[in-house]
N, CA, C and O atoms as CSV, one atom per row, in Angstrom:
chain,resi,resn,atom,element,x,y,z
A,1,MET,N,N,0.743,-1.214,0.066
A,1,MET,CA,C,0.023,0.033,0.030
A,1,MET,C,C,0.915,1.364,-0.172
A,1,MET,O,O,0.670,2.297,-0.937
A,2,ILE,N,N,1.864,1.238,0.586
A,2,ILE,CA,C,2.928,2.248,0.631
A,2,ILE,C,C,3.322,2.658,-0.701
A,2,ILE,O,O,3.315,3.852,-1.002
A,3,LYS,N,N,3.703,1.658,-1.610
A,3,LYS,CA,C,4.132,1.814,-2.979
A,3,LYS,C,C,2.992,2.458,-3.781
A,3,LYS,O,O,3.179,3.328,-4.632
A,4,THR,N,N,1.737,1.933,-3.421
A,4,THR,CA,C,0.524,2.468,-4.261
A,4,THR,C,C,0.359,3.967,-3.944
A,4,THR,O,O,0.051,4.804,-4.792
A,5,ALA,N,N,0.586,4.222,-2.671
A,5,ALA,CA,C,0.384,5.589,-2.129
A,5,ALA,C,C,1.404,6.577,-2.984
A,5,ALA,O,O,1.145,7.619,-3.586
A,6,GLU,N,N,2.445,5.991,-2.847
A,6,GLU,CA,C,3.482,6.814,-3.496
A,6,GLU,C,C,3.325,7.021,-5.008
A,6,GLU,O,O,3.535,8.121,-5.519
A,7,MET,N,N,2.960,5.967,-5.700
A,7,MET,CA,C,2.662,6.189,-7.206
A,7,MET,C,C,1.547,7.106,-7.382
A,7,MET,O,O,1.642,7.970,-8.254
A,8,MET,N,N,0.291,7.010,-6.515
A,8,MET,CA,C,-0.779,7.884,-6.594
A,8,MET,C,C,-0.320,9.576,-6.263
A,8,MET,O,O,-0.754,10.568,-6.849
A,9,THR,N,N,0.472,9.543,-5.381
A,9,THR,CA,C,0.759,10.838,-5.141
A,9,THR,C,C,1.772,11.458,-6.224
A,9,THR,O,O,1.710,12.617,-6.632
A,10,GLY,N,N,2.679,10.530,-6.606
A,10,GLY,CA,C,3.475,11.169,-7.696
A,10,GLY,C,C,2.732,11.453,-8.935
A,10,GLY,O,O,3.088,12.414,-9.617
A,11,MET,N,N,1.672,10.670,-9.325
A,11,MET,CA,C,0.894,10.995,-10.476
A,11,MET,C,C,-0.009,12.241,-10.433
A,11,MET,O,O,-0.455,12.805,-11.433
A,12,GLY,N,N,-0.234,12.617,-9.099
A,12,GLY,CA,C,-0.941,13.758,-8.863
A,12,GLY,C,C,-0.073,15.094,-9.081
A,12,GLY,O,O,-0.562,16.192,-9.342
A,13,VAL,N,N,1.257,14.825,-8.934
A,13,VAL,CA,C,2.088,15.883,-9.119
A,13,VAL,C,C,2.562,15.952,-10.444
A,13,VAL,O,O,2.658,17.061,-10.969
A,14,GLN,N,N,2.900,14.848,-11.117
A,14,GLN,CA,C,3.382,14.923,-12.544
A,14,GLN,C,C,2.788,13.462,-13.240
A,14,GLN,O,O,3.315,12.376,-12.998
A,15,ASN,N,N,1.855,13.592,-13.951
A,15,ASN,CA,C,1.405,12.348,-14.581
A,15,ASN,C,C,2.381,11.873,-15.622
A,15,ASN,O,O,2.747,12.620,-16.530
A,16,PRO,N,N,2.807,10.625,-15.494
A,16,PRO,CA,C,3.807,10.068,-16.255
A,16,PRO,C,C,3.175,9.919,-17.845
A,16,PRO,O,O,3.982,9.758,-18.761
A,17,ILE,N,N,1.992,9.966,-18.083
A,17,ILE,CA,C,1.380,9.844,-19.401
A,17,ILE,C,C,1.049,11.313,-19.712
A,17,ILE,O,O,0.280,11.970,-19.011
A,18,GLU,N,N,1.632,11.762,-20.732
A,18,GLU,CA,C,1.406,12.987,-21.478
A,18,GLU,C,C,0.069,12.867,-22.420
A,18,GLU,O,O,-0.258,11.790,-22.917
A,19,PRO,N,N,-0.587,13.941,-22.594
A,19,PRO,CA,C,-1.783,13.898,-23.611
A,19,PRO,C,C,-1.160,13.442,-25.054
A,19,PRO,O,O,-1.843,12.677,-25.735
A,20,VAL,N,N,-0.111,13.805,-25.465
A,20,VAL,CA,C,0.386,13.446,-26.787
A,20,VAL,C,C,0.733,11.993,-26.894
A,20,VAL,O,O,0.890,11.472,-27.999
A,21,ASP,N,N,0.873,11.237,-25.631
A,21,ASP,CA,C,1.126,9.727,-25.643
A,21,ASP,C,C,-0.006,9.169,-26.110
A,21,ASP,O,O,0.170,8.248,-26.908
A,22,TYR,N,N,-1.248,9.490,-25.817
A,22,TYR,CA,C,-2.329,8.650,-26.140
A,22,TYR,C,C,-2.473,8.457,-27.678
A,22,TYR,O,O,-2.941,7.417,-28.142
A,23,LYS,N,N,-2.074,9.454,-28.421
A,23,LYS,CA,C,-2.037,9.387,-29.944
A,23,LYS,C,C,-1.274,8.260,-30.322
A,23,LYS,O,O,-1.462,7.817,-31.456
A,24,THR,N,N,-0.389,7.673,-29.533
A,24,THR,CA,C,0.418,6.585,-30.037
A,24,THR,C,C,-0.142,5.216,-29.759
A,24,THR,O,O,0.394,4.215,-30.233
A,25,ILE,N,N,-1.269,5.155,-28.958
A,25,ILE,CA,C,-1.837,3.951,-28.571
A,25,ILE,C,C,-2.867,3.586,-29.779
A,25,ILE,O,O,-3.809,4.323,-30.069
A,26,ASN,N,N,-2.573,2.332,-30.468
A,26,ASN,CA,C,-3.295,1.978,-31.491
A,26,ASN,C,C,-4.191,0.747,-31.228
A,26,ASN,O,O,-4.776,0.235,-32.183
A,27,LEU,N,N,-4.320,0.276,-30.057
A,27,LEU,CA,C,-5.151,-0.873,-29.669
A,27,LEU,C,C,-6.546,-0.253,-29.233
A,27,LEU,O,O,-6.709,0.909,-28.859
A,28,PRO,N,N,-7.536,-1.247,-29.347
A,28,PRO,CA,C,-8.786,-0.615,-28.768
A,28,PRO,C,C,-8.828,-0.451,-27.357
A,28,PRO,O,O,-8.244,-1.317,-26.706
A,29,VAL,N,N,-9.428,0.532,-26.701
A,29,VAL,CA,C,-9.427,0.707,-25.383
A,29,VAL,C,C,-10.821,1.194,-24.799
A,29,VAL,O,O,-11.382,2.192,-25.253
A,30,MET,N,N,-11.280,0.531,-23.900
A,30,MET,CA,C,-12.465,0.815,-23.266
A,30,MET,C,C,-12.202,1.682,-21.930
A,30,MET,O,O,-11.417,1.228,-21.096
A,31,LEU,N,N,-12.746,2.738,-21.741
A,31,LEU,CA,C,-12.650,3.630,-20.500
A,31,LEU,C,C,-13.983,3.652,-19.916
A,31,LEU,O,O,-14.981,4.070,-20.503
A,32,LEU,N,N,-13.948,3.109,-18.542
A,32,LEU,CA,C,-15.270,3.265,-17.848
A,32,LEU,C,C,-14.884,4.257,-16.609
A,32,LEU,O,O,-13.772,4.433,-16.111
A,33,LEU,N,N,-16.189,4.881,-16.245
A,33,LEU,CA,C,-15.857,6.051,-15.273
A,33,LEU,C,C,-17.330,5.775,-14.388
A,33,LEU,O,O,-18.428,5.727,-14.943
A,34,GLY,N,N,-17.164,5.639,-13.213
A,34,GLY,CA,C,-18.255,5.664,-12.120
A,34,GLY,C,C,-18.746,7.128,-11.963
A,34,GLY,O,O,-17.980,8.073,-11.773
A,35,ASP,N,N,-20.155,7.232,-12.063
A,35,ASP,CA,C,-20.662,8.511,-11.922
A,35,ASP,C,C,-20.605,9.209,-10.528
A,35,ASP,O,O,-20.984,10.352,-10.272
A,36,ARG,N,N,-20.036,8.260,-9.643
A,36,ARG,CA,C,-19.747,8.890,-8.326
A,36,ARG,C,C,-18.356,8.716,-7.905
A,36,ARG,O,O,-18.034,8.593,-6.723
A,37,ASP,N,N,-17.502,8.707,-8.927
A,37,ASP,CA,C,-16.014,8.788,-8.831
A,37,ASP,C,C,-15.532,10.032,-8.282
A,37,ASP,O,O,-15.840,11.095,-8.822
A,38,LYS,N,N,-14.706,9.986,-7.116
A,38,LYS,CA,C,-14.249,11.183,-6.674
A,38,LYS,C,C,-12.650,11.282,-6.860
A,38,LYS,O,O,-11.985,12.126,-6.259
A,39,MET,N,N,-12.124,10.384,-7.709
A,39,MET,CA,C,-10.811,10.357,-7.877
A,39,MET,C,C,-10.389,10.924,-9.255
A,39,MET,O,O,-9.368,11.595,-9.405
A,40,VAL,N,N,-11.337,10.571,-10.353
A,40,VAL,CA,C,-11.122,10.838,-11.659
A,40,VAL,C,C,-12.373,11.428,-12.195
A,40,VAL,O,O,-13.462,10.862,-12.102
A,41,THR,N,N,-12.169,12.715,-12.825
A,41,THR,CA,C,-13.274,13.408,-13.269
A,41,THR,C,C,-13.829,13.086,-14.712
A,41,THR,O,O,-13.100,12.625,-15.590
A,42,LEU,N,N,-15.183,13.364,-14.900
A,42,LEU,CA,C,-15.775,13.142,-16.437
A,42,LEU,C,C,-14.824,13.990,-17.299
A,42,LEU,O,O,-14.375,13.450,-18.310
A,43,ASP,N,N,-14.512,15.085,-17.057
A,43,ASP,CA,C,-13.630,15.855,-17.922
A,43,ASP,C,C,-12.311,15.222,-18.362
A,43,ASP,O,O,-11.888,15.256,-19.518
A,44,GLU,N,N,-11.744,14.679,-17.391
A,44,GLU,CA,C,-10.304,13.921,-17.533
A,44,GLU,C,C,-10.571,12.735,-18.360
A,44,GLU,O,O,-9.891,12.490,-19.357
A,45,THR,N,N,-11.588,11.961,-17.954
A,45,THR,CA,C,-11.879,10.860,-18.737
A,45,THR,C,C,-12.289,11.092,-20.242
A,45,THR,O,O,-11.959,10.305,-21.129
A,46,ALA,N,N,-12.951,12.103,-20.439
A,46,ALA,CA,C,-13.443,12.317,-21.832
A,46,ALA,C,C,-12.269,12.990,-22.565
A,46,ALA,O,O,-12.241,12.998,-23.796
A,47,GLY,N,N,-11.356,13.521,-21.868
A,47,GLY,CA,C,-10.244,14.112,-22.675
A,47,GLY,C,C,-9.427,12.937,-23.225
A,47,GLY,O,O,-8.977,12.966,-24.370
A,48,VAL,N,N,-9.244,11.919,-22.409
A,48,VAL,CA,C,-8.193,10.772,-22.647
A,48,VAL,C,C,-9.179,10.174,-23.739
A,48,VAL,O,O,-8.588,9.891,-24.781
A,49,TYR,N,N,-10.386,9.945,-23.744
A,49,TYR,CA,C,-11.296,9.289,-24.693
A,49,TYR,C,C,-11.062,9.874,-26.090
A,49,TYR,O,O,-10.895,9.168,-27.085
A,50,LYS,N,N,-11.061,11.242,-26.097
A,50,LYS,CA,C,-11.012,11.991,-27.307
A,50,LYS,C,C,-9.616,11.952,-27.977
A,50,LYS,O,O,-9.455,12.009,-29.197
A,51,ALA,N,N,-8.652,11.853,-27.092
A,51,ALA,CA,C,-7.228,11.712,-27.480
A,51,ALA,C,C,-7.005,10.385,-28.227
A,51,ALA,O,O,-6.307,10.381,-29.241
A,52,LEU,N,N,-7.612,9.181,-27.729
A,52,LEU,CA,C,-7.262,7.970,-28.046
A,52,LEU,C,C,-7.836,7.644,-29.554
A,52,LEU,O,O,-8.954,8.044,-29.880
A,53,LEU,N,N,-7.052,6.937,-30.400
A,53,LEU,CA,C,-7.520,6.717,-31.712
A,53,LEU,C,C,-8.697,5.532,-31.712
A,53,LEU,O,O,-9.531,5.598,-32.615
A,54,ASN,N,N,-8.775,4.709,-30.970
A,54,ASN,CA,C,-9.770,3.690,-31.056
A,54,ASN,C,C,-10.303,3.312,-29.586
A,54,ASN,O,O,-9.921,2.321,-28.963
A,55,ALA,N,N,-11.179,4.187,-29.156
A,55,ALA,CA,C,-11.674,4.071,-27.852
A,55,ALA,C,C,-13.333,4.034,-27.728
A,55,ALA,O,O,-14.062,4.484,-28.612
A,56,CYS,N,N,-13.779,3.479,-26.596
A,56,CYS,CA,C,-15.168,3.618,-26.388
A,56,CYS,C,C,-15.170,3.922,-25.030
A,56,CYS,O,O,-14.211,3.652,-24.307
A,57,MET,N,N,-16.330,4.545,-24.579
A,57,MET,CA,C,-16.199,5.116,-22.998
A,57,MET,C,C,-17.747,4.833,-22.598
A,57,MET,O,O,-18.714,4.912,-23.355
A,58,ALA,N,N,-17.746,4.503,-21.296
A,58,ALA,CA,C,-19.179,4.298,-20.614
A,58,ALA,C,C,-19.105,4.840,-19.235
A,58,ALA,O,O,-18.070,4.783,-18.572
A,59,ILE,N,N,-20.229,5.376,-18.801
A,59,ILE,CA,C,-20.461,5.850,-17.431
A,59,ILE,C,C,-21.089,4.880,-16.768
A,59,ILE,O,O,-22.092,4.390,-17.284
A,60,LEU,N,N,-20.649,4.433,-15.555
A,60,LEU,CA,C,-21.308,3.382,-14.679
A,60,LEU,C,C,-22.128,4.120,-13.668
A,60,LEU,O,O,-21.655,5.036,-12.995
A,61,PRO,N,N,-23.365,3.707,-13.571
A,61,PRO,CA,C,-24.259,4.310,-12.587
A,61,PRO,C,C,-24.069,3.907,-11.316
A,61,PRO,O,O,-23.624,2.772,-11.141
A,62,ASN,N,N,-24.311,4.592,-10.398
A,62,ASN,CA,C,-24.161,4.449,-8.860
A,62,ASN,C,C,-22.790,3.781,-8.572
A,62,ASN,O,O,-22.738,2.782,-7.854
A,63,THR,N,N,-21.702,4.317,-9.115
A,63,THR,CA,C,-20.458,3.724,-8.959
A,63,THR,C,C,-19.500,4.685,-8.556
A,63,THR,O,O,-19.543,5.814,-9.044
A,64,GLY,N,N,-18.465,4.306,-7.553
A,64,GLY,CA,C,-17.425,5.201,-7.196
A,64,GLY,C,C,-16.297,4.663,-7.752
A,64,GLY,O,O,-16.446,3.808,-8.625
A,65,HIS,N,N,-15.055,5.038,-7.375
A,65,HIS,CA,C,-13.708,4.698,-7.840
A,65,HIS,C,C,-13.332,3.281,-7.655
A,65,HIS,O,O,-12.946,2.572,-8.585
A,66,PRO,N,N,-13.464,2.850,-6.314
A,66,PRO,CA,C,-12.933,1.551,-5.911
A,66,PRO,C,C,-13.559,0.448,-6.905
A,66,PRO,O,O,-14.721,0.524,-7.302
A,67,VAL,N,N,-12.639,-0.626,-7.283
A,67,VAL,CA,C,-13.136,-1.542,-8.197
A,67,VAL,C,C,-14.106,-2.454,-7.454
A,67,VAL,O,O,-14.913,-3.103,-8.120
A,68,GLU,N,N,-14.091,-2.546,-6.235
A,68,GLU,CA,C,-14.967,-3.319,-5.261
A,68,GLU,C,C,-16.399,-2.656,-5.379
A,68,GLU,O,O,-17.307,-3.396,-4.999
A,69,GLN,N,N,-16.775,-1.419,-5.825
A,69,GLN,CA,C,-17.798,-0.883,-5.806
A,69,GLN,C,C,-18.693,-0.962,-7.259
A,69,GLN,O,O,-19.809,-0.473,-7.436
A,70,VAL,N,N,-17.920,-1.678,-8.188
A,70,VAL,CA,C,-18.431,-1.740,-9.413
A,70,VAL,C,C,-19.403,-2.839,-9.410
A,70,VAL,O,O,-19.179,-3.813,-8.691
A,71,ASP,N,N,-20.576,-2.780,-10.219
A,71,ASP,CA,C,-21.519,-4.002,-10.249
A,71,ASP,C,C,-20.756,-4.905,-11.464
A,71,ASP,O,O,-20.376,-4.540,-12.576
A,72,SER,N,N,-20.686,-6.162,-10.839
A,72,SER,CA,C,-19.972,-7.075,-11.643
A,72,SER,C,C,-20.638,-7.487,-12.870
A,72,SER,O,O,-19.939,-7.776,-13.841
A,73,GLU,N,N,-22.040,-7.556,-12.950
A,73,GLU,CA,C,-22.820,-8.006,-14.006
A,73,GLU,C,C,-22.893,-6.809,-15.098
A,73,GLU,O,O,-22.976,-7.059,-16.301
A,74,THR,N,N,-22.860,-5.638,-14.641
A,74,THR,CA,C,-22.617,-4.551,-15.624
A,74,THR,C,C,-21.368,-4.518,-16.234
A,74,THR,O,O,-21.283,-4.195,-17.419
A,75,ILE,N,N,-20.315,-4.834,-15.528
A,75,ILE,CA,C,-18.824,-4.809,-16.167
A,75,ILE,C,C,-18.728,-5.945,-17.099
A,75,ILE,O,O,-18.268,-5.833,-18.235
A,76,ALA,N,N,-19.240,-7.203,-16.518
A,76,ALA,CA,C,-19.330,-8.254,-17.576
A,76,ALA,C,C,-19.992,-7.933,-18.838
A,76,ALA,O,O,-19.381,-8.108,-19.893
A,77,LEU,N,N,-21.132,-7.501,-18.827
A,77,LEU,CA,C,-21.804,-6.998,-19.969
A,77,LEU,C,C,-21.001,-6.227,-20.912
A,77,LEU,O,O,-20.808,-6.542,-22.086
A,78,LEU,N,N,-20.503,-5.093,-20.256
A,78,LEU,CA,C,-19.745,-4.183,-21.007
A,78,LEU,C,C,-18.460,-4.884,-21.703
A,78,LEU,O,O,-18.240,-4.696,-22.900
A,79,VAL,N,N,-17.677,-5.644,-20.961
A,79,VAL,CA,C,-16.486,-6.251,-21.351
A,79,VAL,C,C,-16.802,-7.297,-22.722
A,79,VAL,O,O,-16.216,-7.271,-23.804
A,80,ARG,N,N,-17.835,-8.141,-22.328
A,80,ARG,CA,C,-18.390,-8.910,-23.409
A,80,ARG,C,C,-18.512,-8.265,-24.694
A,80,ARG,O,O,-17.972,-8.693,-25.714
A,81,LYS,N,N,-19.319,-7.099,-24.622
A,81,LYS,CA,C,-19.666,-6.341,-25.737
A,81,LYS,C,C,-18.302,-5.772,-26.507
A,81,LYS,O,O,-18.073,-5.855,-27.714
A,82,PHE,N,N,-17.578,-5.257,-25.628
A,82,PHE,CA,C,-16.252,-4.682,-26.116
A,82,PHE,C,C,-15.473,-5.878,-26.872
A,82,PHE,O,O,-15.090,-5.686,-28.026
A,83,ILE,N,N,-15.255,-7.024,-26.274
A,83,ILE,CA,C,-14.528,-8.060,-26.813
A,83,ILE,C,C,-15.095,-8.536,-28.269
A,83,ILE,O,O,-14.426,-8.854,-29.252
A,84,LYS,N,N,-16.410,-8.498,-28.143
A,84,LYS,CA,C,-17.186,-9.155,-29.308
A,84,LYS,C,C,-16.856,-8.027,-30.529
A,84,LYS,O,O,-16.605,-8.374,-31.683
A,85,LYS,N,N,-16.894,-6.726,-30.113
A,85,LYS,CA,C,-16.693,-5.756,-31.257
A,85,LYS,C,C,-15.288,-5.738,-31.969
A,85,LYS,O,O,-15.052,-5.357,-33.116
A,86,TYR,N,N,-14.323,-6.282,-30.945
A,86,TYR,CA,C,-12.999,-6.008,-31.499
A,86,TYR,C,C,-12.392,-7.389,-31.646
A,86,TYR,O,O,-11.254,-7.519,-32.097
């Protein structure tokens, strides 16, 4: 947990991924954001979505940031659809 805390703090000071880096990602990417996420904003997520060449994005209802708060059935449905598309 100490290493994770250090990583998160460091990313808050200087994100290691610059906006220009997203243009180099050629793989399909699915971005998911919880509508109650207090760590990542809709604007941040939408900015990354727009910068990626091949991405889809979904907002998860009644969902915060921690993965344990995500409804597993909703995630499973979205992942299956994403895999099927690509």
